[in-house]
Structure formats: structure tokens, C-alpha cells
C-alpha positions in Angstrom: 80.1 1.0 -44.6 79.6 -0.2 -41.2 81.2 2.8 -39.7 79.1 5.0 -41.7 76.1 3.3 -40.5 77.2 3.8 -37.1 78.0 7.1 -37.7 74.7 8.0 -38.8 72.8 6.2 -35.9 74.8 8.5 -33.7 73.9 11.5 -35.3 70.1 10.6 -35.3 70.3 9.9 -32.0 72.0 13.3 -31.0 69.5 15.2 -33.0 66.5 13.2 -31.6 67.6 13.9 -27.9 68.1 17.6 -28.6 68.1 19.1 -25.3 67.0 22.7 -26.1 63.4 21.7 -26.9 61.1 24.2 -25.9 58.6 23.4 -23.3 55.3 24.4 -24.6 52.7 24.9 -22.0 49.3 25.7 -23.0 46.9 27.7 -20.6 44.1 25.6 -20.2 41.2 27.3 -18.2 40.1 24.6 -15.8 37.4 26.7 -14.5 34.8 25.9 -17.2 31.6 27.9 -17.2 28.8 25.7 -15.7 25.2 25.9 -16.5 22.2 23.4 -15.9 20.2 25.4 -18.3 16.6 26.3 -17.9 15.0 23.7 -15.6 11.4 23.1 -15.5 9.9 24.4 -12.0 8.2 21.7 -9.9 4.6 21.3 -10.5 2.5 22.7 -8.0 0.5 20.1 -5.5 -3.1 20.5 -5.0 -4.3 21.7 -1.4 -5.6 18.0 -0.8 -2.1 16.6 -1.9 -0.4 19.4 -0.1 -2.0 18.9 3.3 -1.0 15.2 3.4 2.6 15.8 1.9 3.2 18.6 4.8 2.6 15.8 7.3 5.2 13.4 5.5 8.6 14.7 6.9 10.7 12.4 4.5 8.9 14.1 1.6 9.4 17.5 2.8 13.3 16.7 3.5 13.5 15.6 -0.4 11.8 18.3 -1.7 14.1 20.6 0.3 17.0 19.0 -1.5 15.5 19.1 -4.7 14.8 22.8 -4.6 18.6 23.4 -3.8 19.1 21.7 -7.7 17.9 25.4 -8.8 21.0 27.1 -6.7 23.7 24.9 -8.3 26.6 27.1 -9.9 29.2 24.3 -10.2 29.6 20.8 -10.9 31.0 20.2 -7.3 27.6 21.7 -6.0 25.6 19.6 -8.2 27.5 16.5 -7.0 26.7 17.5 -3.2 23.2 17.9 -4.2 22.7 14.6 -6.1 24.4 12.9 -3.1 22.0 14.5 -0.6 19.2 13.5 -3.0 20.3 9.8 -3.1 20.4 10.2 0.8 17.0 11.7 1.2 15.5 9.3 -1.4 16.6 6.1 0.4 14.9 7.6 3.6 11.6 8.4 1.6 11.7 4.6 0.2 12.1 3.2 3.7 9.6 5.5 5.6 6.1 5.0 6.1 3.9 6.3 3.3 0.7 8.1 4.1 -2.2 5.8 3.6 -3.4 7.5 0.5 -0.1 7.6 -1.1 0.8 3.9 -0.4 0.1 2.8 -4.0 2.2 1.3 -6.6 1.8 4.5 -8.8 3.5 6.6 -6.4 6.3 3.8 -5.4 7.1 3.2 -9.1 7.3 6.8 -9.9 9.6 7.1 -7.0 11.8 4.4 -8.6 12.0 6.3 -11.9 13.2 9.5 -10.3 15.7 7.2 -8.3 17.0 6.1 -11.7 17.4 9.5 -13.1 19.3 10.8 -9.9 21.8 7.7 -10.3 22.1 8.4 -13.8 23.0 12.0 -13.2 25.6 10.5 -10.4 26.8 8.4 -13.2 27.3 11.4 -15.6 29.2 13.5 -13.0 31.6 10.5 -12.1 32.4 10.1 -15.8 32.6 13.6 -16.3 29.8 13.6 -18.8 27.8 16.5 -19.5 24.9 16.1 -16.9 22.6 18.7 -18.4 20.4 16.2 -20.0 20.4 13.8 -17.2 19.2 16.7 -14.7 16.3 17.8 -17.0 15.3 14.1 -17.2 15.4 13.9 -13.3 13.4 17.3 -13.1 10.8 15.6 -15.6 10.4 12.5 -13.2 10.4 14.6 -10.0 7.4 16.5 -11.6 5.8 13.1 -12.7 5.8 12.1 -8.9 4.2 15.4 -8.1 1.7 15.1 -10.5 0.9 11.7 -9.6 0.0 13.1 -5.9 -2.7 15.4 -7.5 -3.9 12.7 -9.6 -4.4 10.3 -6.6 -6.0 13.2 -4.5 -8.3 14.2 -7.3 -9.6 10.9 -8.2 -12.0 9.6 -5.8 -12.3 6.0 -7.2 -11.0 3.0 -5.2 -9.1 0.8 -7.9 -9.3 -2.4 -5.6 -13.0 -2.3 -5.6 -13.3 -1.6 -9.4 -10.8 -4.6 -9.9 -13.2 -7.1 -8.0 
């Protein structure tokens, strides 16, 4: 009985270690099509805000980097644009704000924009589809640009109202 059991085990060992297995290779297309979908265009700033923003070189650098987002064709391109946006956003936060835009409303929207830029970076690092976070980032950027319009159109001084 022991000999039969040993012969059965040896037979199973040879069958399971069959050297004639076919190596199956599946062709996986690694170059996936990449598309961010249709992104909203940046909100236009009014002439007063545009005049102030043109004198703010750090914001102009951020705007140039942000506009590169609309020319992204691959995930690697998006990663480079996001890295550049992070650097430009840090420079903007450390810069001297124009007097009219040195208010909490602008700085808070800038922090929201920074959060969505970092969320997009996280999506790229963890290989999660970044389309949704890019759309949120564009919305946050548009909110920042819209706040420039609101501040320049609003002649009321908040500090004097609160006193």
C-alpha cells in the first residue's frame, strides 16, 4: 500500500511539473489612449483685474503653466504640467500680492486650487484616472479668476463695513 501511495505521489509530481507547458503571452497595449475630456476654458478677467494681473509676474507664470494643461496628450505630459503648476503655485504663494488682491478671499481660493493640484498629482502617482480631479482643478482655477473679477467690480471696503 505504501509503495502504491509513493508511486502515485511520484506520478503526480511528474504530471504537475510538466515541462511542455505553453508560454502564453498576451499582447497588452501599454500605450493606452489618454484624454482629459473636454475641459472648461478659463474665465476671462475684466479689464481692471487684467491690468493688475499683468503686473504680477508670479501669477502670469502660473497662468502660462495652467494653459499648458490644454495641450496635454499623455499621462507623462500631465505629470510634467502638474509638477510645474506646483512649483509656480508655491512661488505665487510666497510672492508679494498686489494690494487689491492681498485679501483672504484670493488666498483661500488659491489654497483650494493648490489642494486640487495636489489631488491630481496623487491620482497620477497612484495610477488612478485623473480626469475628474483635473476637472475639479479647472473649476477651482476658474473660481480664483472669478474672485479677481468680483474684487475689482466691488467698490465696497469690507473693513470699513465691519467697523
